[in-house]
C-alpha atoms as one frame of an Amber mdcrd trajectory, in Angstrom:
protein
  -4.876 -28.719  42.458  -3.382 -28.401  45.894  -4.085 -24.926  47.300  -0.654
 -24.816  48.902   2.373 -24.281  46.704   4.881 -23.912  49.564   4.357 -24.397
  53.277   6.114 -22.804  56.221   4.767 -23.707  59.659   1.051 -22.853  59.523
   1.543 -20.447  56.573   1.615 -21.184  52.862   2.100 -19.671  49.438  -1.008
 -20.410  47.378  -0.304 -22.617  44.370  -1.769 -19.908  42.118   1.126 -17.624
  43.087   3.941 -20.054  42.303   3.835 -19.500  38.521   4.599 -15.809  38.973
   7.493 -16.643  41.277   8.872 -19.253  38.868   8.570 -16.927  35.853  10.512
 -14.290  37.758  13.194 -16.723  38.933  13.695 -18.455  35.574  13.080 -15.727
  33.030  13.238 -12.416  34.874   9.593 -11.655  34.177   8.468  -8.997  36.610
   5.520 -10.199  38.690   2.564  -8.185  39.944   2.726  -5.544  42.642   2.377
  -7.887  45.621   5.166 -10.258  44.564   7.325  -7.340  43.502   6.985  -5.852
  46.992   7.880  -9.210  48.567  10.901  -9.674  46.293  12.100  -6.146  47.013
  11.683  -6.771  50.761   9.171  -3.926  50.992   6.821  -5.549  53.474   4.762
  -2.430  54.122   3.919  -2.240  50.398   3.293  -5.996  50.324   0.695  -5.571
  53.063  -0.970  -2.798  51.057  -1.032  -4.855  47.838  -2.008  -8.248  49.288
  -5.374  -9.878  48.974  -6.697 -11.420  52.182  -5.210 -14.875  51.557  -1.749
 -13.539  50.752  -1.877 -11.076  53.638  -2.333 -13.937  56.103   0.543 -15.839
  54.530   3.312 -13.252  54.146   5.576 -15.238  56.517   5.594 -18.094  53.982
   6.798 -15.750  51.239   9.581 -14.415  53.433  10.623 -17.960  54.367  10.511
 -19.095  50.741  12.712 -16.294  49.485  15.057 -16.609  52.440  15.400 -20.403
  52.286  14.686 -21.543  48.731  16.004 -19.062  46.171  19.376 -17.507  45.331
  20.269 -14.592  47.579  20.976 -12.367  44.591  17.406 -12.430  43.306  15.636
 -10.719  46.197  16.042  -8.298  49.068  16.038  -4.877  47.425  14.835  -3.060
  44.296  18.407  -3.072  42.973  18.785  -6.830  43.411  15.463  -7.386  41.651
  16.434  -5.107  38.758  19.812  -6.833  38.387  18.169 -10.277  38.502  15.691
  -9.323  35.785  18.503  -8.025  33.560  20.578 -11.173  34.127  17.721 -13.558
  33.342  16.367 -11.940  30.191  18.911 -13.780  28.059  18.118 -17.205  29.625
  14.699 -17.960  28.121  15.563 -21.522  27.065  16.569 -22.811  30.484
């Protein structure tokens, strides 16, 4: 398996993290604390929760959410909560 799930300049999202992102985007399944902090745009908490690989690659997460996903699914705790509520009924997508 390729270790890089998404690349941005010299940064990347590890492939192992992409499932959590996809489950959140498609089904509204809340990810772990690091991804939750990223999605909520709480970068200070993301730094606290990150393992060493993810810590080095936070710019890739920011770029991914900024460039690749709907604006309504990230950026604040309220947006994340609303996204989760909206996706819970879409399990067969």
